[in-house]
N, C-alpha and C positions, 0 to 999 in steps of 0.2 A: 498809557499805551497798553495794547493787548500783547502780553508777553509772548504768546505763541507765534505772533507775526513779526517779531523783532528780527530784522535781517532775514526774513523768510525766503525771499527770492534767492539771495546769495547762498543760503544754506542748501536750498534745493539744487542750485547749479552745481555746488560742490558734490552733493550726494549723487547727482546724475552722472558726473564724470568719474566719480569713484567707482560706480557700478560699471560704467563702460570701460574703465581701465583694466578690469579683470580679463577681458577677452583678448586684447592684443598681448598682454603679458603671458597668458596661457599659450597663445599661438607661438610666440617667440621661444618659450621654454620647450614646447613640442618640437619646433624646428631644430633646436640645439640637441635634444635627445636623439632625434632621427639622424642628425648630422654625425653624431658620435657613434651611434649604434651601427649605421651603415657605412662608416668610414668615408663619408662624402668628400673629405679633404683629399683623399687619395684619388678620387675620381676627378676632382677639379685640378689637382696638381700631381700628376703621375710621377712616381719616383724614377729618376734617371739611373740606370744601371749600365755598367760597361761590358761585362762578360757573363758567361754562363754561371760562374761561381757566385756572382752577385745576384743572379736570378734565383739561384737555390737559396741564398740567404734571405732574399725578399720573400720567397714562398714560405720559408720557415717562420718568418715574422708576420705572416698573414697579410702581407701587402698585396693588394689585388691588381692594381693598375701600374704599369711601368712604361717607361720610354727607353728604348734601347736600339742598338744596331746589331743585326744578326748577319753573319757571313757564311758564304759557301752553302747556299740552300739548294736542295735537290727535291724535285717533285716526286711524291710518292705514287701518283697516279690515282689518288682518291680525293673526292670532293665532299663538301658539306652541302646538303640541300634542305630547303625549307619551303613547303607549299609548292613543290615542283620547280623551284628556282634555285640555282646554284649560288650560295652565299659565301663560300670559302673554298680554298684549295690547300690541302695538307702538304707541307714540305717538312724535310728533316735536315738537321745539320749536326755534324759530329764535333765533339770537343773532348778534352781530357776527362771530363766527368761522365762521358757517355754520349747519348744521342738525345737531342731536343726536337720535339715536334712543334712546328709553327703553322698556324692556320692563317693564311693571308687572304685579304679581300681580293675579289676578281680584278679590280682596277690596278691594284699594286703589282700583281703577278701577270698582268695582261692576259687574263683568262687561262692561266696554267703554263707558263714558260717552263721548259725542262729543267733549267737551273738558273740561279740568280747569284751573282757574286756577292752583293751586299744590299741589305735592306734596312733602312731606319724606320722604325714604326712605334706607335703607341698601342699597347694591347693589354689584355687581361690575362693574368696568370690563373688559368682555369684548372680546377682539380679533375682527376680522372672521372669520366662519366661514361655512359653507355656508348656514345659515339666514339670516344677515345678507345674504349676497350675493344669495340668492333674493328676499329682501324688497326690496332696492334694484332688482333687475331688474323685479319686478312694479310697483314704484312708478314707475319710469321709463316703463314701458308705459302706466300709468294717466295720467301727466302728459304723455305724448307727448314724452318726453325720450330722449336717448341714455343708455345705461348709463354711459358715460364722463362725460357731463355731470352726472348726478346724483351719481356717485361723487366728483366734484370739489367738490360743495357739502356733502356729508355727512361728518361726522367718521369717521375710520377705525376707530373703536371705538363701542360702545354701552353704555349703563348698564342692567344687568339686575338688577331687584329679586329675581326668583326665583332668581338665581344666588347670592344670599346665603342659604344654607339655615339658618335660625335654629335649628330643632329639631335638625337634624343637628349644627350647631356646638355647641350646648349639650351634647349627648351626647359629642361628640368631646373637648371641653375638660374635661368631667366625668371621662372616662376618663383623660385626660392628667394632670390634677391629682391624682386619687385614686391612680393607680398610681405617678406620679412622687413624690407625697408619701409613699407607703408605702415606695418604694425609698430615699428620703432618710432616712426613719425607720430603716430597716434598716441603712443605712450608719452612722448615728450610734450605734445600739445595738451593732452588730458591733464598731465601734472601741472602744466602752466595754467590751465583753466581752473584747476582746483585751488591753486595758490593766488591767482589773480582773476577772479570771476568776471570782472567787467571786460576782459579780453575774449571771453567765450563768444561763440557765434550768436546766441540769443541776445546778448548785450550789444554786440557789434551791429546787429540789425538796426539798433537805435541810432547808429551813425547816419542813417538816411534822414533823420529828423533833427539831429543836434549832437551834442557831445555825449557819448555813451555813458561815461562815468557819472555825469551830472544827472542825466535822465534816469539812470538806475537808482541813484540816491533819492531822487524825487519819488519814484515809484515805491521804493522801500519805505519811505517816510509815510506816504499816503496809505499803504497797505497796513503798516504798523499802527497808524493813528486811527483811521476809521474806514474800513472797506465798505463800499456801498452795497455790494452783493457778493456772497461767497458760496461756492459749492465745494465739493470734495477737492477738486484740483483746479478750479477756475475762479477768478476774482475780478471784480470791477471796483476801481477806486474813482476818485473825482476825475482823473485825466487818463487813466490807463485800463486796458484789458490785460490781465495777467493769467498765464497758465503755468502750473508747476506740477506736471505729472511724471510718471516713470518713463513716458515716451519722449519727453523733452520739455523745455522751458520756452515761453514766448512772452514778450512784453511789447504791446502795441499802443501808441497814443490813440485815444478814442476819436479825436478830431481828424486823424489820418485814415480811418477806416472808411471804405467806400462801398463794400458789399459783404453781406453775411448770408450764409445758408447752411442747412444741415443735410447730411446724406446718411441714409440708413444702410446697414449691412446685415444680411441674414446669415447667421452662422449655422452650419449644418454638418452632420456627420453621416455620410452616405445619404440616405433618404430622410433621416430624422432631423428636423429643425428644432434646435434647442434654445436659441436666443437671438435677439436683434440688438445691435449696438448702433450708436449714432456718432457721426463725426461732424464737428463744427468747422466750416471753412470760412476763412476771413481773407479778404483782399484789401490791401491798404495801398496808399500812394507809393510811388517809387517802385512799383512791381514787387511789393512784399506780400508773400502768400503764407498763411499760417493754417495748419491742420491740427485739430484737437480731437484725436481718435478715441473710440471706445468709451463714450459717455452715455448717460441715460437721457431719455427724451425730455423729461421734465427739467433737468438742469440746463440743457441746451436751449429749450424754449424760454426759460427764465432769462438766460444770458442774452438771447437775441432780442427779447422784448425790452430789456433794460438798455441795451446798446442803441436800439432804434429810437428810444425815448430820449437818450442822452445826446444823440446826434441825428437830427431829422434828415440829414443828407444821405444817410446810409441806405443803400438798396437792400431789401430783405427778400430772401427766397430765390431759389434757382429756377430761372426761366430764360427763354431766348431774349426777351426784351431787356432784362437786367444784364445779361451777358454782353449784348451789343452796346448797352449804355456804358458798361465798365470798359469795354474795348475802346469806345469813343473817348472816354476820360483818360485812360492809361496809354492808349496807342498800342501798337503791336510790339511786344517785347523783343529786344535784340536776341540773336541766337545765344550769345554768351549768358544773358540773363536766364534764358530757358534752361540752359545746362546747369547753372547754379541752382535754380529752383528744383530741377530734377534731382541733383545730388543731395540737396537738403532733405528732400522728401525721402530718398532712399536711406541716407545716413541717420 
């Protein structure tokens, strides 16, 4: 046996998914770092507080988002506007600790009610900013107070209901959970494929023609014993075409192949053309489609010539006549099969 090809397909499948495993792991770790750094748990589960003293404690602990009930609200007469649209109405409420400014959404205060007895809301504990400072300056002028005097009576933070963007938050967490869930699923599947290679998609494609584990073992034995033709990452044995490249792994019984052709791609940077690569396309029975990208012309020509000689029923070359012949043999694929073929191509 040729030692280099002993369990060669299995080793390449394991190496392929070990490389792919890095990306979802890095993505999940990045999500966790961002989750902790931006305190996204507070955004998803706002802290419930009962009174103004609890609000002060939450602010000191750097808790940004809270759910609370505020009583005896009085309209200040000032609003928040963005891009010419009123986005909030400033209210104040008095307590033992002083005065708290609350910014309410237009729908909550019905476009600026003079007073509100009680409001239950989810909002952001916002630090003093330019708009807040301007509000206090205008209020001090209205009340004939000094700016320092009103600042000493008003909390150094305000509660902003528009600051809690419900729609944006739903979209944000939808993206986080969907993409994070997909990444976790990929991690689980890739680890499974590394440990049980015959369950991987390249081997499961063989289920179209027989038992995947048995066909994989046969292909491994033929490749290890005497490959008929070998290039850098494509092989032909007595019964199989095999690809083991960094882009993926493919195992196709030669007697199931019905069409082969090559497609050239011109690589360029702006106006400079620096290389041409070739992709081998293989169509097999049961709507199995294989792409072997970024190969050199001589390798693909050799593979195509050998396959055409090994199976005289294989159609060679891309043209309308061959396309129609394949469509006649295969029939029009169902939409589900088209989707699966598209996903395989992208993944």
